[in-house]
N, C-alpha and C positions, 0 to 999 in steps of 0.2 A: 501192335498187332503185326504178326509175321506170317507171310504165306509160306507153306512148306510144300515141297514135292517129296514123297517118300517112295523110294524105289528099292528093289532087291533083285538078286540073281540075274544080273545082266550077262554073266558068263562070256564077257569080252564083246558084247553086242549092244550098241545104241544106234537108233536110226533117227531120222529127222522128225518123226512123228513124236517120239519121247522128248527129243531135244527141244521142240517147240514148247512143251508143258514146262521144261526145266527152266526156260528163259522168262517165264511168267511169274516166277516165285521169288522169295528173298533168300531162301536156303534150300539146299538138296541134302537130304538124308538118305544114305545108302545102307541097308541092313545086311550087307555081306554077300560074298560071291561076286566080286566085281570082275574077276577074271584078269585080263591083261592089264598091267598097271598103266598103260598108256591112257586108259579110260579115266584115270584120276585126273590128269591134266585136262582132259577134254571138259569134264564136269566142273573142275575148279575154275576153268576159264569162262564158264557160264555164270556161276553163283558160288558163294561160299559152300563148302561141302563138309558135312559130319558123316563119318562112316565107321563101320567095323569090319573086320576081316571075317570071311566065311571059310567053310572047310575046303573049297577048291582053290583058295587064294594061296599063291606062292610067297616067298620071302620078301619081295619087294612090297607087295601090298601089306603084308603083316608088319613090315617095318614102318609103314606110313600110318597105319591104324590099329587100335587095340581090339582085343576080343570083346570087351565091354566098354561102353561108354555112358557116362550119366552127366546131365546137364540141365539148366533151366532154359525154357524159351518163353519169354513173356509171361511169367508166372506159373508156366505148366513144367513140372519136375518129370523129366524124361529119362528113361533107362532103355538102351539098346543093345543088343547082341544078335548074332546070326542064328544059333541053334538054341531054343529055350523052351518050346512048347507053348501051350495056350492054356486058358483057364481049365482047371480040373485035370490037366495033363502036363504040368510043368516038369522040367528036369529038376533034379534035386539042387543043383547049382543055381539055377535061376529062381526057384521058389524061395531059396534062403536069401538071395539078394532082394527079391521083391518084398520079402517080410522085413528085412533089415532097413532098406532104403525107403520104402512106401513111396514109389514114384506114382504120378497121376496117369502117366502113359507108359506102357511097356511095349517096345517094338522088337520084333524078330523077322527073320526071313527063313530061308532053307526049304520050307515045305512046297513052295511054288503055288500056294493056295491063297488067294486073297481072302482075308478074314478080319473083321472088326468085332470085339466081344467086350462086354463089360463083365469083369469079375466082381461081384458084389461082396465075396468074403474078404478080399484084399482091397476093395475100392480102387480098382485101377482099370484103365481101358487099355485093351490088348489090340495092336494092330500088326497085321502082316500084309504088306502090299502086293503079295504073289510075286510073279516073275515077269519082268519086262524084256528078258532076253529070249532067245529062240532055242536054247539047250534046256533039255529036262523033259519031264513027263507031263507037264501042264498042257492044257489045250489052248487056253486064251492067255494073252500077254495083258498084264495089268499094272497099274500103280495107283497110288492114293494121293490126293491133294486135300490140304485143310489149312486151317489158320489157328494160331496160338494167339489168344487175345485176353489179356488180364486174367490169366489163370484157367481160362476156358478153351476147349476145342470146338471150333466152329466150322461151319461150311464144308463138312467132309464130303468129298466126291471120290467115287471109284471111276477111273479111266480105263476102258478096255480098248485095246488096240486090234482086236479080232483074233482069229486063229493064228497060232505062232508060225505055222507053215505058209501062211499067206501074208506075212508081215509086209506092209507096203515097202519097208526099208530093203527088203530083199530084191525088189523090182527097181529100186532106186539104187543109190550107192550108200549102203550103211556104213557107219564107222565100225568096222570089224577089224581088230587089231592083231589077230593071229591067225 
């Protein structure tokens, strides 16, 4: 069994509330738009990191992570990219990959909307953790926590950090790197 923290769209911002959750898992998965590359080291110092680059990420982040990533986690076949849509509204690129690879779990970011859906046609679970940063049009900062256990996804939780403009890290000292 592996405990996973799934985040996206940090846009160069991590605060102590998010970091506390990252410390309680086995792996951190980031679905793109990391922002400042200094956040990569911050996350890697906490736990192993799997990530993809997003549309706002510069050359350093793009050199460190691919556009798409596929792997297996305790029997769960995973596909992750930043922009890809959701069941019924996939991009052509992602739909072709999902049909060819047949993952159990498809992850993307970009929309800043936390969403978990099952696509019964492709037999895949779609997860988008929303955004845990403070940049963008989202109202609430969110992330997902779950476990991969012998081919099953278990104990899924959505963590809400409140309104992005009232992020506790804004009053404390957030890790804001640019």
